[in-house]
MIVO-641248 format. One line per field, with one value per residue (C-alpha): residue in three letters; residue number from 1; x, z, y. Coordinates in steps of 0.05 Angstrom, whole numbers. Layout:
<rs>
res: ALA:...
n: NUM:...
xx: X:...
zz: Z:...
yy: Y:...
</rs>
This chain:
<rs>
res: MET:LYS:LEU:GLY:ILE:ILE:GLY:LEU:PRO:GLN:SER:GLY:LYS:ASN:THR:LEU:PHE:ASN:ALA:LEU:THR:ARG:GLY:ASN:THR:PRO:THR:THR:ALA:SER:ALA:GLY:ARG:ILE:GLU:VAL:HIS:GLN:SER:VAL:VAL:ASP:VAL:PRO:ASP:PRO:ARG:VAL:ASP:ARG:LEU:SER:GLY:MET:PHE:LYS:PRO:LYS:LYS:THR:ILE:TYR:ALA:LYS:VAL:THR:TYR:ALA:ASP:ILE:ALA:GLY:LEU:GLU:ALA:GLY:SER:ALA:LYS:SER:GLY:ILE:SER:GLY:GLN:LEU:LEU:ASN:GLN:LEU:ALA:GLN:MET:ASP:GLY:PHE:ILE:HIS:VAL:VAL:ARG:CYS:PHE:ALA:ASP:ASP:ASN:VAL:PRO:HIS:PRO:SER:GLY:SER:VAL:ASN:PRO:GLN:ARG:ASP:VAL:GLU:SER:MET:GLU:SER:GLU:LEU:LEU:LEU:ASN:ASP:LEU:ILE:ALA:VAL:GLU:ARG:LYS:LEU:GLU:ARG:LEU:ILE:GLU:GLU:ARG:LYS:LYS:GLY:GLY:THR:ASP:LYS:THR:LEU:ASN:ALA:ARG:GLN:THR:GLU:LEU:PHE:GLU:ARG:LEU:HIS:LYS:THR:LEU:SER:GLU:ASN:LYS:PRO:LEU:ARG:GLY:MET:ASP:PHE:ASN:ALA:GLU:GLU:LEU:LYS:GLU:LEU:ALA:SER:PHE:GLY:LEU:LEU:SER:ARG:LYS:PRO:ILE:LEU:ILE:ALA:LEU:ASN:LEU:GLY:GLU:GLY:GLY:ALA:ALA:PRO:GLY:LEU:THR:VAL:GLU:HIS:ALA:SER:VAL:ALA:LEU:GLN:GLY:LYS:LEU:GLU:MET:GLU:ILE:ALA:GLN:LEU:SER:PRO:GLU:ASP:ALA:VAL:VAL:PHE:MET:GLN:GLU:TYR:GLY:ILE:GLU:GLU:PRO:SER:LEU:ASN:ARG:MET:ILE:ARG:LEU:SER:TYR:ASP:LEU:LEU:GLN:GLN:GLN:SER:PHE:PHE:THR:VAL:GLY:GLU:ASP:GLU:VAL:ARG:ALA:TRP:THR:VAL:GLN:ARG:GLY:ALA:SER:ALA:GLN:GLU:ALA:ALA:GLY:ALA:ILE:HIS:THR:ASP:LEU:GLN:LYS:GLY:PHE:ILE:ARG:ALA:GLU:VAL:VAL:ALA:TYR:ASP:ASP:LEU:THR:SER:LEU:GLY:SER:MET:ASN:GLU:ALA:LYS:ALA:LYS:GLY:LYS:LEU:ARG:LEU:GLU:GLY:LYS:GLU:TYR:PRO:VAL:LYS:ASP:GLY:ASP:ILE:VAL:HIS:ILE:ARG:PHE:ASN:ILE
n: 1:2:3:4:5:6:7:8:9:10:11:12:13:14:15:16:17:18:19:20:21:22:23:24:25:26:27:28:29:30:31:32:33:34:35:36:37:38:39:40:41:42:43:44:45:46:47:48:49:50:51:52:53:54:55:56:57:58:59:60:61:62:63:64:65:66:67:68:69:70:71:72:73:74:75:76:77:78:79:80:81:82:83:84:85:86:87:88:89:90:91:92:93:94:95:96:97:98:99:100:101:102:103:104:105:106:107:108:109:110:111:112:113:114:115:116:117:118:119:120:121:122:123:124:125:126:127:128:129:130:131:132:133:134:135:136:137:138:139:140:141:142:143:144:145:146:147:148:149:150:151:152:153:154:155:156:157:158:159:160:161:162:163:164:165:166:167:168:169:170:171:172:173:174:175:176:177:178:179:180:181:182:183:184:185:186:187:188:189:190:191:192:193:194:195:196:197:198:199:200:201:202:203:204:205:206:207:208:209:210:211:212:213:214:215:216:217:218:219:220:221:222:223:224:225:226:227:228:229:230:231:232:233:234:235:236:237:238:239:240:241:242:243:244:245:246:247:248:249:250:251:252:253:254:255:256:257:258:259:260:261:262:263:264:265:266:267:268:269:270:271:272:273:274:275:276:277:278:279:280:281:282:283:284:285:286:287:288:289:290:291:292:293:294:295:296:297:298:299:300:301:302:303:304:305:306:307:308:309:310:311:312:313:314:315:316:317:318:319:320:321:322:323:324:325:326:327:328:329:330:331:332:333:334:335:336:337:338:339:340:341:342:343:344:345:346:347:348:349:350:351:352
xx: 97:60:-26:-58:-128:-146:-213:-262:-307:-354:-340:-329:-246:-241:-299:-257:-192:-229:-251:-174:-152:-195:-197:-236:-218:-273:-325:-338:-310:-231:-274:-206:-146:-93:-101:-67:-73:-37:-45:11:-30:-29:-18:-78:-40:-74:-2:30:-21:-11:71:73:19:79:133:98:157:151:142:100:97:63:76:63:31:6:-41:-60:-111:-103:-152:-134:-129:-200:-223:-189:-122:-74:-95:-54:-16:-15:11:69:51:10:53:106:55:24:83:106:57:84:-1:-72:-147:-188:-246:-304:-376:-430:-485:-546:-556:-601:-558:-497:-504:-445:-402:-408:-489:-495:-469:-434:-386:-350:-340:-303:-264:-237:-235:-187:-136:-153:-122:-60:-51:-44:9:51:41:66:120:134:132:176:223:226:226:295:320:325:350:405:422:419:472:522:559:526:536:515:498:448:415:405:382:334:307:284:259:216:195:173:135:110:80:46:14:-17:-46:-82:-41:-12:52:41:34:101:167:232:314:351:363:301:276:335:320:252:252:252:210:152:106:44:0:62:36:-17:-100:-147:-197:-257:-325:-352:-433:-494:-530:-550:-537:-493:-434:-434:-412:-346:-290:-235:-162:-161:-170:-230:-257:-329:-352:-401:-367:-395:-426:-348:-324:-381:-358:-282:-304:-338:-306:-281:-345:-385:-351:-375:-449:-449:-429:-454:-536:-507:-475:-407:-352:-297:-271:-267:-191:-170:-191:-166:-95:-111:-111:-61:-17:-38:-35:50:67:86:94:112:169:177:222:213:245:228:248:215:160:147:132:162:157:192:165:154:209:268:325:341:407:351:298:359:365:297:314:379:435:484:449:452:525:554:500:518:464:388:353:288:219:151:97:49:112:132:57:39:95:102:167:234:277:217:223:299:295:237:297:242:289:331:393:390:447:438:388:351:278:236:168:101:89:174:202:266:339:400:467:515:573:611
zz: -73:-42:-9:14:4:76:109:136:85:52:58:-21:-13:-95:-116:-94:-122:-188:-189:-171:-229:-276:-264:-256:-193:-179:-116:-78:-7:12:57:115:48:54:-22:-55:-108:-130:-199:-227:-246:-280:-240:-264:-278:-320:-328:-351:-404:-413:-421:-467:-510:-514:-528:-567:-537:-557:-502:-434:-375:-317:-247:-206:-153:-134:-106:-74:-53:15:40:111:156:193:265:308:266:317:372:369:320:246:202:175:107:112:167:101:56:102:118:45:44:57:79:83:58:99:71:111:106:101:73:71:40:55:-1:28:104:140:187:246:238:233:194:259:217:263:299:244:236:313:304:242:306:341:302:287:342:382:330:347:419:430:365:423:479:448:415:492:531:481:496:569:534:511:582:621:575:568:511:477:456:522:495:439:477:521:472:436:515:525:440:455:529:498:434:482:526:470:451:527:516:460:414:351:333:274:329:361:332:309:320:244:278:313:242:216:271:270:189:187:236:205:260:221:268:249:180:157:142:97:105:64:77:23:-8:-19:-78:-53:21:54:88:168:225:246:311:276:268:194:132:105:31:26:-52:-82:-96:-138:-184:-191:-207:-265:-286:-298:-332:-389:-443:-426:-468:-438:-359:-378:-389:-326:-278:-308:-302:-214:-204:-201:-215:-229:-211:-155:-195:-190:-119:-82:-117:-88:-27:-30:-43:25:66:51:52:-19:-92:-164:-205:-288:-334:-406:-472:-555:-523:-471:-425:-347:-283:-229:-136:-80:-7:8:26:-20:-46:-118:-92:-66:-122:-171:-147:-157:-229:-233:-173:-230:-221:-159:-156:-196:-175:-197:-211:-229:-266:-236:-266:-236:-281:-275:-301:-353:-390:-369:-412:-470:-488:-441:-486:-459:-383:-386:-424:-368:-299:-292:-307:-239:-222:-154:-103:-93:-19:-62:-30:-98:-107:-128:-190:-206:-276:-268:-303:-276:-293:-271:-288:-267
yy: -14:-84:-86:-148:-150:-182:-185:-243:-285:-260:-200:-187:-191:-220:-163:-120:-147:-159:-92:-70:-108:-119:-184:-240:-282:-323:-294:-368:-365:-401:-442:-411:-442:-397:-374:-317:-278:-219:-171:-97:-54:14:75:119:182:261:276:218:227:296:290:238:277:326:292:225:183:103:85:118:77:87:70:2:-27:-84:-125:-193:-224:-271:-319:-349:-293:-300:-305:-343:-353:-315:-359:-405:-373:-352:-411:-402:-400:-350:-298:-301:-267:-218:-196:-178:-128:-52:-41:-82:-54:-88:-110:-101:-130:-78:-105:-172:-215:-274:-330:-298:-311:-276:-324:-283:-298:-225:-153:-107:-70:-38:-111:-149:-76:-93:-171:-160:-111:-158:-222:-168:-154:-222:-254:-191:-212:-284:-264:-201:-269:-317:-267:-238:-328:-339:-270:-297:-369:-339:-296:-354:-398:-342:-332:-290:-204:-182:-107:-138:-183:-112:-72:-129:-134:-62:-52:-120:-107:-40:-79:-123:-62:-26:-98:-98:-40:-64:-20:-29:-13:30:88:77:118:86:88:64:16:-10:-9:-54:-91:-107:-105:-175:-186:-184:-149:-148:-100:-53:-42:14:-9:27:-1:-16:-8:-60:-29:-72:-25:37:30:85:67:62:121:81:78:83:99:96:114:92:85:74:32:-11:-67:-120:-53:-22:-100:-103:-39:-59:-116:-67:-22:42:77:30:39:113:115:48:98:159:109:103:178:143:191:147:67:47:31:107:117:65:80:145:124:59:123:184:103:86:156:155:199:206:238:228:227:253:234:225:148:151:176:142:148:136:123:149:155:235:249:244:258:268:221:180:181:179:103:89:94:51:39:77:137:149:134:169:215:306:335:329:382:396:413:434:394:461:497:447:437:512:534:482:454:440:494:545:529:539:595:629:596:545:489:479:442:410:374:310:336:365:333:310:339:304:312:336:317:288:296:263:288:222:195:119
</rs>
């Protein structure tokens, strides 16, 4: 799971990145330069801690999420097409966190001259839409040229033309592509095309100290936080952080909230494997089958899948052991089509 942090200059992207990753990347402006900072973060999950306490394994491994702070996408970037280097970075992301400035600071002027969160949200969405519109129009032009020259697969050309004309119609109506439905064949066609407005977005409203979240008219999920304050908390020891958060009335660090929202954004969930050697959290798409979950662990388990032994987290922790779960009939055998639930403890039976 990989999320790109984007936003206009001076919005606090680097600050939020540091808060999420407990890092200390310099927060100076990039002045239009393409810069990418990445960090892999453990997903805090009290269920992993509880399971680790029960099984006392040699290793405890949390699920991971990668955050990338991407500089260079600004108002006007897409007018002539986003540069290949920047587009390549953006296309690799599963979704975006758009940091929107909601604080005033005379020492840090807003690049547009004033603080206006609604305008900035719409400006960034317009950049993504315009980039996609340019890319789709170029693809349609190439398809026309292919038809004129002949010698191409006419069926493929017709199918692609129909698909990209649909994309063009949606974008021309100033609508993002993430609201469109595609069949499996179309999804495969679009997988390598890097259309940015297909990706889900979470709006992060970066408030000043004591600031209130503005009312916005947006289709995206949003969260309000004090980026600078959260970054300061991230630099503290766990003990000092607790005292600091109590003083400012912060219930939990932004890291925890943002990761939870990131999971919701990308429709992800966690399941667990347990034992004396290792307790581990794995990430799969919501609705994933037991066989697909086996593949997240190892491809051999997916290929040789026989059955999955499954027990719900609440059942296991309330009964206290696998033996008790089995005795009470809570440990089940499931087939490859079983839809794995968030929090399931899974053991794969396989044969290669």
